[in-house]
C-alpha positions as CSV (number, residue, x, y, z in Angstrom):
1,M,5.2,16.5,14.7
2,L,8.3,15.3,12.9
3,A,8.8,12.2,15.0
4,Y,6.3,10.1,13.1
5,P,7.5,10.8,9.5
6,L,11.2,10.5,10.5
7,I,10.8,7.1,12.2
8,A,8.5,5.9,9.5
9,G,11.0,7.2,7.0
10,V,13.7,5.0,8.6
11,L,11.5,2.0,8.5
12,F,10.6,2.6,4.9
13,G,14.2,3.5,4.2
14,L,15.4,0.1,5.4
15,Y,12.9,-1.5,3.1
16,F,13.9,0.7,0.2
17,S,17.5,-0.4,0.8
18,L,16.5,-4.0,0.3
19,L,14.5,-2.9,-2.8
20,G,17.6,-1.4,-4.4
21,I,20.6,-3.5,-3.2
22,G,20.0,-6.3,-5.7
23,L,20.0,-3.9,-8.6
24,N,23.2,-2.3,-7.4
25,L,24.9,-5.7,-6.8
26,V,24.1,-6.8,-10.4
27,F,25.4,-3.5,-11.8
28,G,28.5,-3.5,-9.6
29,V,29.5,-7.0,-10.7
30,M,28.4,-7.0,-14.4
31,R,27.8,-3.4,-15.3
32,I,24.4,-4.4,-16.5
33,V,21.4,-2.2,-16.0
34,N,18.5,-4.5,-15.1
35,L,15.4,-2.6,-16.0
36,A,13.3,-5.6,-15.2
37,H,14.4,-5.4,-11.5
38,G,11.1,-4.1,-10.4
39,D,9.2,-6.8,-12.3
40,F,11.0,-9.5,-10.3
41,L,10.0,-7.6,-7.2
42,M,6.4,-7.7,-8.4
43,L,6.7,-11.4,-9.0
44,G,7.9,-11.8,-5.4
45,A,4.7,-10.1,-4.3
46,F,2.7,-12.6,-6.4
47,V,4.6,-15.5,-4.7
48,A,3.3,-14.0,-1.3
49,F,-0.2,-13.9,-2.7
50,G,0.0,-17.5,-3.8
51,V,1.4,-18.6,-0.4
52,F,-1.3,-16.7,1.5
53,Y,-4.4,-17.2,-0.7
54,L,-3.8,-20.5,-2.5
55,L,-1.8,-22.4,0.2
56,G,-3.4,-20.7,3.2
57,L,0.1,-20.3,4.8
58,D,1.7,-17.4,6.5
59,P,3.0,-14.8,4.0
60,L,6.3,-14.7,5.9
61,L,7.0,-18.2,4.6
62,A,7.1,-16.6,1.1
63,V,10.4,-14.9,2.0
64,P,12.7,-18.0,1.8
65,L,10.6,-19.5,-1.0
66,A,10.8,-16.4,-3.1
67,F,14.5,-16.0,-2.5
68,V,15.4,-19.6,-3.5
69,L,13.0,-19.6,-6.4
70,F,14.4,-16.4,-7.9
71,V,18.0,-17.2,-7.2
72,I,17.4,-20.2,-9.5
73,V,15.6,-18.1,-12.0
74,G,18.4,-15.6,-12.0
75,I,21.1,-18.2,-12.6
76,V,19.1,-19.6,-15.5
77,L,18.5,-16.2,-17.0
78,Y,22.1,-15.3,-16.6
79,G,23.1,-18.3,-18.6
80,L,20.6,-17.5,-21.3
81,L,21.1,-13.8,-21.7
82,V,24.1,-12.3,-20.0
83,P,27.1,-14.0,-21.7
84,R,25.9,-12.8,-25.1
85,L,25.6,-9.3,-23.7
86,Q,29.2,-9.3,-22.3
87,Q,30.5,-10.2,-25.8
88,S,29.1,-7.0,-27.3
89,R,31.0,-3.7,-27.6
90,D,28.5,-1.9,-25.4
91,P,26.9,-4.3,-22.9
92,E,25.5,-1.6,-20.8
93,M,23.4,-0.1,-23.6
94,L,22.3,-3.5,-24.9
95,S,21.4,-4.5,-21.3
96,I,19.0,-1.5,-21.1
97,I,17.3,-2.5,-24.3
98,L,17.2,-6.3,-23.5
99,F,15.9,-5.9,-19.9
100,F,13.4,-3.3,-20.9
101,G,12.0,-5.8,-23.3
102,L,12.1,-8.5,-20.6
103,S,10.2,-6.2,-18.3
104,Q,7.4,-5.7,-20.8
105,V,7.2,-9.4,-21.4
106,I,6.9,-10.2,-17.7
107,E,4.3,-7.5,-17.2
108,A,2.2,-8.7,-20.1
109,L,2.4,-12.3,-19.1
110,V,1.3,-11.5,-15.5
111,T,-1.5,-9.3,-16.8
112,I,-2.8,-12.1,-19.0
113,A,-2.6,-14.6,-16.2
114,F,-4.0,-12.5,-13.3
115,G,-5.6,-9.4,-14.9
116,T,-4.9,-5.8,-14.0
117,S,-6.8,-5.6,-10.7
118,E,-5.0,-4.5,-7.5
119,R,-4.1,-7.3,-5.1
120,S,-3.4,-7.0,-1.4
121,I,-3.0,-9.0,1.8
122,P,-4.9,-7.5,4.7
123,S,-2.6,-6.4,7.4
124,R,-4.9,-7.7,10.0
125,E,-4.4,-11.2,8.6
126,L,-0.6,-11.4,9.1
127,G,-0.6,-15.1,9.9
128,S,0.8,-16.9,12.9
129,L,4.5,-16.4,12.1
130,M,4.1,-12.7,11.4
131,T,1.8,-12.2,14.4
132,A,4.4,-13.9,16.6
133,A,7.1,-11.7,15.2
134,A,4.9,-8.6,15.8
135,K,4.3,-9.7,19.4
136,A,8.1,-10.2,19.9
137,L,8.6,-6.6,18.7
138,G,6.1,-5.4,21.3
139,A,2.8,-5.2,19.3
140,K,-0.3,-4.9,21.5
141,P,-2.7,-6.6,20.9
142,E,-1.1,-9.4,18.9
143,G,-0.6,-8.4,15.3
144,G,-1.5,-4.8,16.2
145,P,0.7,-1.7,15.9
146,V,4.2,-1.5,17.3
147,D,5.1,1.5,19.5
148,I,8.5,3.1,18.8
149,L,9.5,6.2,20.8
150,G,5.8,7.0,21.5
151,Q,4.7,6.5,17.9
152,S,2.6,3.6,16.6
153,F,3.4,1.9,13.4
154,P,1.9,-1.1,11.5
155,A,3.6,-4.3,12.6
156,A,4.2,-5.3,9.0
157,W,6.4,-2.1,8.5
158,V,8.6,-3.0,11.5
159,I,8.8,-6.7,10.4
160,S,9.8,-5.6,6.9
161,A,12.5,-3.3,8.3
162,V,13.9,-6.1,10.5
163,V,13.9,-8.6,7.6
164,S,15.6,-5.9,5.4
165,V,18.3,-5.4,8.0
166,I,18.9,-9.1,8.2
167,A,19.1,-9.4,4.4
168,I,21.5,-6.5,4.1
169,G,23.6,-8.0,6.9
170,L,23.7,-11.3,5.0
171,V,24.8,-9.5,1.8
172,Y,27.7,-8.0,3.8
173,V,28.6,-11.4,5.1
174,Y,28.4,-12.8,1.6
175,L,30.7,-10.0,0.2
176,Y,33.2,-9.7,3.0
177,R,33.2,-13.0,4.9
178,T,33.0,-15.7,2.2
179,R,35.3,-16.9,-0.5
180,L,32.6,-16.4,-3.2
181,G,32.2,-12.8,-1.9
182,T,35.9,-12.2,-2.2
183,L,35.8,-13.4,-5.8
184,T,32.7,-11.2,-6.4
185,R,34.5,-8.1,-5.1
186,A,37.5,-9.0,-7.3
187,V,35.3,-9.1,-10.3
188,M,33.6,-5.8,-9.3
189,S,37.0,-4.2,-9.0
190,R,38.7,-5.4,-12.2
191,R,36.9,-7.9,-14.3
192,D,39.7,-8.5,-16.8
193,E,42.3,-9.0,-14.0
194,A,40.0,-11.4,-12.2
195,F,39.6,-13.4,-15.4
196,A,43.4,-13.4,-15.9
197,T,44.1,-14.8,-12.4
198,G,41.9,-17.8,-13.1
199,I,38.7,-16.8,-11.4
200,N,35.6,-18.4,-12.9
201,V,34.0,-15.0,-13.7
202,D,30.8,-16.6,-15.2
203,R,30.1,-18.6,-12.1
204,V,30.7,-15.5,-9.9
205,C,28.4,-13.3,-12.0
206,A,25.7,-16.0,-12.2
207,A,25.6,-16.2,-8.4
208,A,25.5,-12.4,-8.1
209,F,22.7,-12.2,-10.7
210,G,20.7,-14.8,-8.9
211,I,21.2,-13.2,-5.5
212,G,20.2,-9.8,-6.9
213,L,16.9,-11.2,-8.2
214,G,16.4,-13.1,-4.9
215,L,16.8,-9.9,-2.9
216,A,14.3,-8.2,-5.2
217,A,11.8,-11.0,-4.6
218,I,12.1,-10.7,-0.9
219,A,11.3,-7.0,-1.1
220,G,8.3,-8.0,-3.3
221,V,6.9,-10.2,-0.5
222,F,6.5,-7.1,1.7
223,A,5.3,-4.8,-1.1
224,P,1.6,-5.5,-0.4
225,F,2.1,-4.5,3.2
226,M,4.3,-1.4,2.5
227,F,2.3,0.0,-0.4
228,G,-1.2,-1.4,0.2
229,S,-1.6,-3.3,-3.0
230,V,0.3,-4.5,-6.1
231,T,-0.6,-4.7,-9.8
232,P,1.3,-6.2,-12.7
233,A,2.3,-2.7,-13.7
234,F,3.9,-2.1,-10.3
235,G,7.3,-3.2,-11.6
236,A,8.0,-0.1,-13.6
237,D,7.6,2.3,-10.7
238,A,9.6,0.0,-8.5
239,T,12.5,-0.1,-11.0
240,V,12.6,3.7,-11.0
241,T,12.6,3.9,-7.2
242,A,15.3,1.3,-7.0
243,F,17.5,3.1,-9.5
244,V,17.1,6.4,-7.6
245,I,18.1,4.7,-4.4
246,V,21.2,3.1,-6.1
247,V,22.2,6.5,-7.5
248,L,21.7,8.2,-4.1
249,G,24.0,5.7,-2.4
250,S,26.6,5.1,-5.0
251,L,26.3,3.3,-8.3
252,G,28.4,0.1,-8.2
253,N,28.6,0.0,-4.4
254,P,25.9,-2.4,-3.1
255,L,26.3,-1.6,0.6
256,G,26.0,2.1,-0.2
257,T,22.4,1.4,-1.2
258,A,21.6,1.1,2.6
259,L,22.4,4.8,3.0
260,G,20.6,5.7,-0.2
261,G,17.5,3.8,0.9
262,I,17.3,5.5,4.3
263,V,17.7,9.0,2.8
264,Y,15.1,8.2,0.2
265,G,12.7,6.7,2.8
266,I,12.9,9.8,5.1
267,C,12.3,12.1,2.1
268,Y,9.5,9.9,1.0
269,M,7.6,10.0,4.3
270,L,8.2,13.7,4.8
271,V,6.7,14.4,1.3
272,Q,3.9,12.0,2.0
273,T,3.1,13.8,5.3
274,F,3.4,17.5,4.3
275,L,3.2,17.6,0.4
276,S,1.3,14.4,-0.5
277,S,0.4,15.7,-4.0
278,W,4.1,15.8,-4.8
279,A,4.9,12.3,-3.7
280,D,4.8,10.8,-7.3
281,L,7.4,13.3,-8.4
282,L,9.9,12.5,-5.6
283,P,11.9,9.8,-7.4
284,Y,12.5,12.0,-10.4
285,V,13.3,15.2,-8.5
286,L,15.8,13.3,-6.3
287,L,17.4,11.7,-9.3
288,I,17.8,15.0,-11.1
289,V,19.2,16.8,-8.0
290,V,21.7,14.0,-7.2
291,L,22.9,13.7,-10.8
292,L,23.4,17.5,-11.0
293,L,25.0,18.0,-7.6
294,R,26.8,14.7,-6.8
295,P,26.6,12.3,-9.7
296,S,28.9,9.8,-7.9
297,G,26.4,9.4,-5.1
298,L,26.5,10.2,-1.4
299,L,29.4,7.9,-0.7
300,G,31.3,9.4,-3.6
301,R,32.5,6.2,-5.1
302,K,33.3,6.4,-8.8
303,V,32.2,3.7,-11.2
304,R,35.1,2.1,-13.0
305,V,35.7,2.8,-16.6
306,A,36.4,0.0,-19.0
């Protein structure tokens, strides 16, 4: 009886890891709390809607499109907003206020443009690429459910988990196998010392901010499949969920988000299965419990103090 929610929890947990890792990357590098993170995830979902309904293409093609688009958006936004925040005495508090306002603006603009109705992509219309991916994962019939340890799961859930693993793996490569990643970790560790050694901190931070938004947009592409539908107001709930996952793993440790996401995903599916009426309270209950019992997160890494 526990097999289904546990396996589904891991699938959702991998997706939740992708949902939160961009937020944690931005905080780890810049100590900025991006309360608009979920809104960029919501915009990623609307990119998927556009690719599927307007262009008639496979929604899986929205993954690279959304990533590249929002990396560019992130770099531009960084140049417009972040340097001014960093010059203030309390950039973290100002970032909360600024990005909360940005979140409201994004939600309002999307509501004006598209209305408040729920939008979804039918799972039976995955498209040729996603259907081929589902078939490769063992779906029978094509595009149908995938069997894992005797349990059947929607193909879109499994594809989302696979894409999430790939994305998290690429974040690891970026942080630990590239020169830019080495510079990024130096800024995460000691921003002032990194600046003093001649590192172009603004360039490193701009790249990290863009990548953070790009990862959120990729998670947004799969949101219609994971949650059924998306509205312009979806971003606020997604931000809360991402923040809980980040705190669970370890604030300021991007790869720790993978652990936080899996723990959250398993809890999420267990609550959905056995106490569905409590599902909406789960993020807040987990956040309170973690902050009271282990505020440094499951991996125990302490956030640096300026």
